[in-house]
N, C-alpha and C positions, 0 to 999 in steps of 0.2 A: 504494500500500500504506500509506503514512504517513497519508493522509487517512482510510483505513478504520480504522486503529488509533485515530486521534483521535475519530472518530465512535463507535467501540466504547466508548472510555473515557467519553464523554459519556453514552451510553446506560447504562453501568454506574452512573454517579453518579446519574442520574435515577431509575434503578430501585431503588437501595438507599439513596440519600442520603449514602453515605459510602465506597463501594468505590472505591479508587484503584489502577488498574493502571498500573504504570510499564512502558512498552514496552522492548524490548531496546535500542533506540537511547537511551532515557531513562536507562538504567543503564550504557551503554557496553559492551554485549556484543560479544565478538569474533565475527566471522563463523564460521558452522559450517564444518567441514572438508569436509563434503558434505551434500547435502540429506537431511533426515530423512524416513523413511517415514511415510506416513499410518497411523493406527490401523487394525487389521484389523476391529475392532468400533467403529463410529463412528456415532452418539455412543457413548461408552464406557459399559460396564456397571458399572465400578468406579471408586472414588476411593481412592487409597492415600495415607495420611498418613505423613509422615516428620518427623524432626528432623535438623538438620545436624550434630549432635554437635560443636558449636563454641561459642565465646562468642556471647552474644546481642548484638543491636544495637537502639538506641532512637531513631535519627534516620536520615534518608535517606542522608547521607554515609557513615555507618558501615555501614548495611545494603547500600548499593551496593558498597562495598569487599568485604563478605563474599560477596555474590552473585558478584562477579568472581572471588573466590578459589575458590568452588565450581566455577565454569566452568573455571578454570585447572586445578584438580585433575582434573576429569573429562576434559578434553581432553589435558592434558600428562601427568598421572599415570596415568590409566586408558587413554589412547589412544582415547577416544570421539570422536565427531564434534562434540559440543556438550555443554552442561550436560545432565545426565540428567533433571532435573525439568521438568515442564510449567510449574509456577509455584513461586515461592519467596516466603514471607511473612516480614516482619520484625516485631519488636515495636514498630516505629514505626507499625504499622497499614497499611502499604503492601503491595501485591502486586506482585512483580517477575516479568515475563514471562520464562519459560525457553524450553522448546520451544514452548509455546503450545497452543492448542486443536487437537485432532484429530491430534496428532503422536505417534508411537511414541517414548516416552522410554526411559531406561535407569535404572530406579529400583526395580523390584520384580518380578523374575523370579518367577513365570511370568505376571504380570499386565500386563507392559509393552504388549502388543499390544491390550489392551482396557481400559486405565485412564488416568486423569489422575493424575499424581503431584504432590502438594503438599507442599513441605518448609517447615517453620518454622525460621528461623535460631535456633540455640541448642541447648542440651542440657537435656532435660526429664525426667531420671530423678527428681530430688528435688522439683521444682516444675514445674507446668504453665506454658505460655506465658501472658503477660499477657492481659488482656481485649481489648486492641486487636488482637492477633494472632489470637486465637480468633474474634473477630467478623469479621475480614477473611477467614479461611478459610471460615467459614460463609456469608458473603455471596458469596464467589467461587463456592462450590458452588451456592448458590441462583440466582445469575446464570446459571451453566452450565445448570442444569435449565430455568430459565424461557426460555432462548434456544436450546434444543435442542442444546446442546453436551455434555450429560451426560444419560443416560437418566433418566426420572422415577423408575424403580424401582431405581436404582443401589445397589450395595453399598459401604458405607464400611468400610474396613479399615485397620489399622495395619500397617506394613511387617513387623513381627515375626510377623505371622500367616502369612506366606509365605516367610520366610527366617530363618536362625539369627542374629538380631540383637536388640538391645534397643530398636531404633528403633520408634516415635517417642519413646522414653523412657517409663519406667513411669508417672510422674505424668500425662503427656499422654495416654498410652494409656488410663488409667483415666477421663480426661475424655471422650475420643471415644467410649468405649463407651456413653455416655449421649446421644450425638448421634443425630439422625434418620438412619435407614437403616444404622446400624452393624450389621454382620453377623458373627456368630461363625464362620460358614462361608464363607470367600472363594470 
């Protein structure tokens, strides 16, 4: 499995020149309490964008700490099996593997069974994430589409479109509405 992850990361870098996916082992993820279910719709038809509603991070050490705190909250505070997001992105420009591709996350009911959840570390009501984080999210989605891990005609949505929340923050939500495949109707 580790060899597969390394090969996958090399493919990502070659395909986009800058996408860097930090594996679960790379950020020190705790083992899941039980195995996650596979997505019911795979490749997924939706990409749900989130913010962590937390302080931002700008280097790998700080972002790793924040991802671990999300996992701890989801597992210990919410009683979930693992971190709820499929991927987490820091303003350091790195992508941190959460549940990963093809797994049923816990991030945007009722889309969990048919979506990839991408959370950007920070709180983005007043200002959007920096260019490095936005680029990483867009490259992750492009990688997923080009490698059959996300449907080509996917719908991009903000968490607020399916739940009573301000996630992914007003400023970030206004940005993603201009991205490819954004859909007003999840």
